[in-house]
N, C-alpha and C positions, 0 to 999 in steps of 0.2 A: 151197793157200796164197793169201792175198790178195796181189795184185800192184799196185804203185803206180809210176806214171811222173811224175816231177817235172820240168816244163819251167821252167828258170830257177832254178838252185840257188845263190842268193846268200846273203845274210845270214840270211834266214828259211828259205829252202828247204833249206839245208844242215842246219839244226837239225831241220826236219821229217823230212828223209831219215833222219837218225841215230835220231830218236825212233821213227819208224815201223819201221825195221829192228829196233830193240830189242823192239818189240811183235809181231814175227813176220811183218811184211810183207816181200815180196820187192821191192826198190826199184831202180829205174833212175833215174839223175839226169842230166839234160841241162844242160850249162853250157858256157860259151865259154872259160873261163880254166883252162888245164891245171894251173897252179900250185895252184889251189884244189881240185882234184879229189883230191889225195893222201889227205886224211883220210877221204873217202868210200870210195875204193878200199880203204884199209886196214881199213875197217869191213865190207867184203864187199858194198858197194853197187856195182852196175854203172854205169859212167860212160860217157856219150855226149857227146863234145866237138862243139859245133856253134855256128856263128854264126846268130843268129835274125833278122837284119835283112832278108833277102830269101828268097823261096821257094826259089830255086835254091841258097841256102846250106844249107838244111835237108836232112840226109841222109834216106834212107828210114826211115820210122817203123814201129815194130812194137809198138803198144800196144793193139791190139784186145782187148777183154775186160778191160783193166786200168782202174783208177781213175786219173784225171789231176788233178794239182794244177798249175795254170798260175800261175806267179809271176814271169813275165818283165815287167819294167817297160817302158812304152812308150818309143819313141824320143823324143828332144827335138824340140820344134817340131811345128806342125800341130795339127789338131783331130781327126784319126783315128789309131788305133793300127795302124801299118803292120806291126809285129811280130806282133800278135795275128792280123791278117788273113792274114799269110804262114803262120803256124802252122796256122791252120784250113784254109787252102788245101792245106797239106801233108797234113793228115788226110784230106781228100777225095781228093787225088791218090793216096795210098797205100791208100785204103779201110781206114783204121785208126781206127775210131770207138771211143772208150773206153766203158766201162760207166757211168761217172759222171764229171762234171767239177766241180771246185772251182776257181773263179777268184778270185784275190786282187785285188780292186778297191781303191778308196780312197774315203774319205768326201768327197773334193773333188767328187764327182758331185752333191752337194746344192747346191753353190755357197755364197753368202754369205746366211745367214738372219738376220744381225744378232744372233747369240747365241741364237736361238730353238731350242727342242727339236725334233729331227727323229727320226722312226722310219722303219721300212722302207717305209711307205706314203707318205712325204712326197715332194713333187715333186722331180725331178732337174733342176736348172736351173744347171748349171755356167757360170760366167762366165770363169774362167781356162782357158787352153789345156790344162793338165794334167788338169783335171776333164773337159773335153770328150773328151780321148783315152781316159780311163778309161770314160766312159759309152759311147763308141763300142765299146770292147772288150766291155763288158757286153752290148750289143745284138748284137754278132757272135756271142758265145758262146751267147746265148739263142736266136738263130735256128738255130744249128747243133744245139743240144740239141733244139729243137722238130722240126727236120727228121728227126732220127734217133730221136726218142722216148726220150731218155735223161735222167736227172736232172741238173740243174744247180744248184749252190750258188754264190752270189755273196757274198763276204765284203767288206763295205765297211769297210776297215781305217783306223783313225786313225793318228796319228803313232807310229812304232815307236821304242822305245829299249831299251837293254840293254847288256850287256858289249861294249865296243869300239864302241858306238854313242852315246856321250855327246858333246856339242859341245865337246870339249876344245880344239880349234884356235880356234874362235870366241871362247871365253872367254879363252884364253891371249893372243890377239891384241888383246883388249879391243874387239872389234867392237861398235858401238853397238846398243842395244835401244830399242824404242819405250817411251816413258814408261808406267809401270805403270798410271796412271789412264786412259790411252788404250787400253791393250791389252785385247782382247776374249777371251772364253773359247774354248779349243780343247781337243782330246781326244787321249789317248795310250793306248798299250797296251804292257806289257812283253813282250819277245819270247818269253819262256818261256810266258806266257799265250796269246800268239798261236799258238804251236805246238800247245798243247792244243786250241785252237779249231779249227785246221786238221784235226787228227786226228779230232775229233768230227764235223766236217763231212763228212769222208771216210766215216765210218761211218754217220751217220744224219741228215745235214743235208738240208734241202729249202727252196729259195727263197733269200731275201736275209736277211743278218744284218748289223747294225751291230756292229763289233768295237771296243770300248774298255773302259777300266776303270770308266767311269761317273762319274769324278770330274774334271770339266773344270777346267783352270786356264789362265791366259793363257800365251802364249809367253814373255813377260817373266818371269813367276813360275817357269816351267820352267827357263829359263836361270839364274835366280838360285839355284834349288834345286840345280841341277847344280854351279854354282860353289861353293856352300857345302859340298856333300858331297865335292867334290874338293879343298877347302881352298885355293881360288883367289879372288882379288878379283872382286867382281861387276863386270859390264860397265857402262859409262856408258849413260845413257838420254837420248834425244833426242825432239823433238816429231815430229809426223807428217810435216811437210814435209821435215825433215832426214832422217828415216828413209827416205823415198821416194828421196831424193837419194843416200844412201850405201849402202843395202842392195842386195844382188843382187835382181833382180825376183822370183825364186821365193821367196826368204826373206821379202821384203816381203809377198807374198801370204799367207804363213802367219800374219803378224801382223795383217793387216786383214780377211781372210776369217774369218767366225766362225759356228759352229754348235755345238750341244750334242747329242751322240748319245745316244739312248735305247738302252741295251744289254739291256733286259729280255728280249727274244726270244732273244738269244744265250744268256743265262744259263738261261732256262727250257727252251727246246726242245733245246739242245745239252747240257744238264746240266752246265754249266760252274761250277766253284767257283774263283774267281780266286786264284792264289797271291799276287798282288801287287795288291790292290784299291786301294791308294793310291800316290801318287807317292813318298812317303817310303820305303815298303817296297820298291818297285820299284827305286829308285835305290840303296839299300843292297845289293841283290842284283846290281847292274850294275857294281860296281867291278871293275876288272880288264879284260882284253882278250880273254877267250876267245870 
């Protein structure tokens, strides 16, 4: 039986765990929130509760010979991913090297290209701290995989949306958006499509893949589309100086950093047919809170 260990079973990880279990995998899910573990346990998935912040917080690992999906987000702050480093140190400590690693990275590793197209060979030049942390994790996983001669797949994931992951609060509160004419293109993927990418990567992936639906829109257009499908008033729009003043720094980064992901390698090599190739289709499937 195929065995899968998922480190970080949050929004995406839980869905991958359930889908993999339905496909016959024996799944172990590591997460920190006991309340979120109930649906996994009820589905017959083995749950391991652990804090991932420090090496000493990570209990003994038993995943030698299993496939590993690592989807733990980096900690806030700094330019290195302390959680990824702690987890990899735990693997070495316990001599529990998996047979394959799939790391869920982020497209922020490319930095701001001014809306230019990027593929998997494009330079990684992150300017924001979050992109630097993601790139650090990629490098750490790459070094581990090379040391032990195991396959590594890096999924550079764009903005994830789906059921329970639409910006309802921001829209309801009328938080300002950058003016549409100033907003630059950004990329997204519906969570169910991301799940099928993860499963394909675990089966047959090799190397790096950009993960997006291939239809970039600006963040302002995305928020407007969400408001429309939710039946809520669109948010007010402000100029760049006002946006920088009133937006949280991370959100402001999403509006001003811009790149367009080339997803052709993902589609061709992983054999992906997107269920939701456009934002309109993906949003219709994202109503509700499951």
